[in-house]
C-alpha positions in Angstrom: -0.2 -0.1 -0.1 1.0 3.7 -1.0 0.3 5.8 2.0 -0.3 9.3 0.8 1.8 12.3 2.6 0.5 15.2 -0.2 -1.0 17.7 2.1 -2.6 20.8 -0.6 -1.5 23.7 1.3 -4.5 25.5 0.5 -6.5 23.5 3.1 -6.6 25.4 6.9 -6.1 23.5 10.4 -9.3 21.7 10.3 -8.8 20.4 6.8 -5.7 19.2 6.7 -6.4 17.6 10.3 -9.6 16.3 8.5 -7.7 14.9 6.0 -4.5 13.4 8.1 -8.1 11.9 9.6 -9.2 10.3 7.4 -6.0 8.5 5.9 -4.3 7.7 8.6 -8.3 5.6 8.6 -7.3 4.0 5.6 -3.8 2.8 7.2 -6.4 0.7 9.8 -7.9 0.2 7.8 -5.3 -1.9 5.8 -3.9 -3.2 8.3 -5.2 -5.7 11.1 -2.4 -5.5 13.3 -1.7 -2.7 15.9 1.3 -1.8 16.8 2.4 -1.3 12.8 -1.2 0.8 12.7 0.7 3.3 15.5 4.3 2.9 14.1 2.7 4.1 10.6 0.4 6.5 12.4 2.3 8.3 14.0 5.5 8.5 10.7 2.1 9.7 9.0 1.6 12.7 11.8 5.6 13.7 11.9 5.4 14.2 7.5 2.2 15.4 7.4 1.9 18.1 10.5 4.0 20.2 8.8 6.8 23.1 11.3 7.2 20.4 13.5 10.4 17.4 15.0 8.7 15.6 17.1 5.8 13.3 16.9 5.1 9.8 19.2 3.8 8.3 21.7 5.0 7.8 25.2 2.9 5.2 27.3 2.6 4.3 31.4 4.4 1.8 32.5 5.1 1.1 35.7 4.2 4.8 36.7 6.8 6.3 34.5 6.3 7.3 30.8 8.2 4.7 28.3 8.9 5.8 24.5 7.3 4.7 22.2 5.7 4.5 18.1 7.7 7.9 16.6 9.0 9.3 14.4 12.1 12.2 14.8 15.5 12.3 15.7 15.8 9.5 19.2 14.5 10.3 22.2 14.1 10.4 25.7 13.6 6.8 26.7 12.0 7.1 29.9 10.6 10.0 31.3 8.7 10.3 34.9 5.3 12.1 35.5 6.9 14.9 37.9 8.8 15.7 34.9 8.4 17.8 32.1 5.0 18.5 29.3 4.9 14.8 28.8 4.8 14.3 32.8 2.2 16.9 33.6 -0.5 15.6 30.8 -0.4 12.3 31.9 0.2 13.6 35.9 -3.0 16.3 35.1 -4.7 13.8 32.2 -5.3 17.0 30.8 -4.3 18.7 26.8 -0.8 20.5 28.0 -0.5 23.4 24.8 2.7 24.7 25.4 3.6 28.0 23.5 6.9 28.0 24.8 8.4 25.0 26.6 12.3 27.2 28.5 9.0 29.0 29.6 7.4 25.3 31.0 8.8 24.5 34.3 10.7 21.3 34.3 10.7 20.8 31.2 12.7 18.3 29.6 14.9 18.9 26.8 14.9 15.1 24.5 15.5 17.6 21.5 17.4 21.2 21.3 15.9 22.6 19.0 12.7 21.8 20.5 10.3 25.0 21.3 6.8 24.4 21.8 4.5 21.3 22.2 1.4 20.1 22.0 0.8 16.3 24.4 -2.7 14.9 25.1 -3.6 12.1 27.1 -4.5 8.4 25.5 -7.0 6.0 27.7 -7.7 3.0 26.7 -10.4 1.3 29.3 -11.1 4.5 30.7 -7.0 4.3 32.2 -4.8 6.2 31.0 -2.9 4.4 28.4 0.0 6.9 27.4 0.7 10.4 26.4 0.7 11.4 22.4 3.3 14.0 22.1 3.8 16.5 19.1 7.0 18.8 19.1 7.8 21.7 16.6 11.5 23.7 16.9 8.8 27.0 16.5 7.4 29.3 19.4 3.9 29.2 19.1 3.5 26.5 16.5 0.4 24.9 18.0 -3.2 26.6 18.3 -6.6 26.0 19.3 -7.6 24.4 15.7 -4.2 22.7 16.9 -5.5 20.5 20.0 -9.1 19.9 18.6 -7.7 18.9 15.7 -4.9 16.5 17.3 -7.5 15.8 19.7 -9.7 13.8 17.5 -6.4 11.5 15.5 -5.7 11.0 19.8 -9.5 8.9 20.0 -7.8 7.0 17.0 -5.1 6.1 19.2 -7.1 5.5 21.7 -8.8 3.1 19.4 -5.6 1.0 18.9 -4.2 0.8 22.0 -6.6 -0.6 23.0 -6.0 -4.1 20.9 -2.6 -3.1 22.2 -0.6 -5.4 25.2 1.9 -3.5 26.6 
């Protein structure tokens, strides 16, 4: 299967996220293995979102976040729940939209090129499963439209999580 990563430049953010979500649905429909789909989801987000330098998931294991499938440079393997934007998201179970990570207390610089971050909690069977983390080298890259679009995509990731036995 060939996966189209071209996103028409004239689309607004809502349209972009709708197209990305539809294509992620196509990826999931063509493959039965949830882990393979999760890997392709993260690679697809990395290549299609624009102006991001990392897209991936951290999975909650034993009271800390452990690196899962991602697109981008190698990343921190483990994150304590009391550290960084991802830890804050997991601890509070609330979306973290951070315009400038350098102003976020306890920010962890896995990639020193990251300047803004959007992290969304992921749930499976009503329990926190992990977080979806998107980083950008641009300050103020993410806004409420990105948050809304990524929350819809997070629900697709959550559907995969329910199938995984991690």
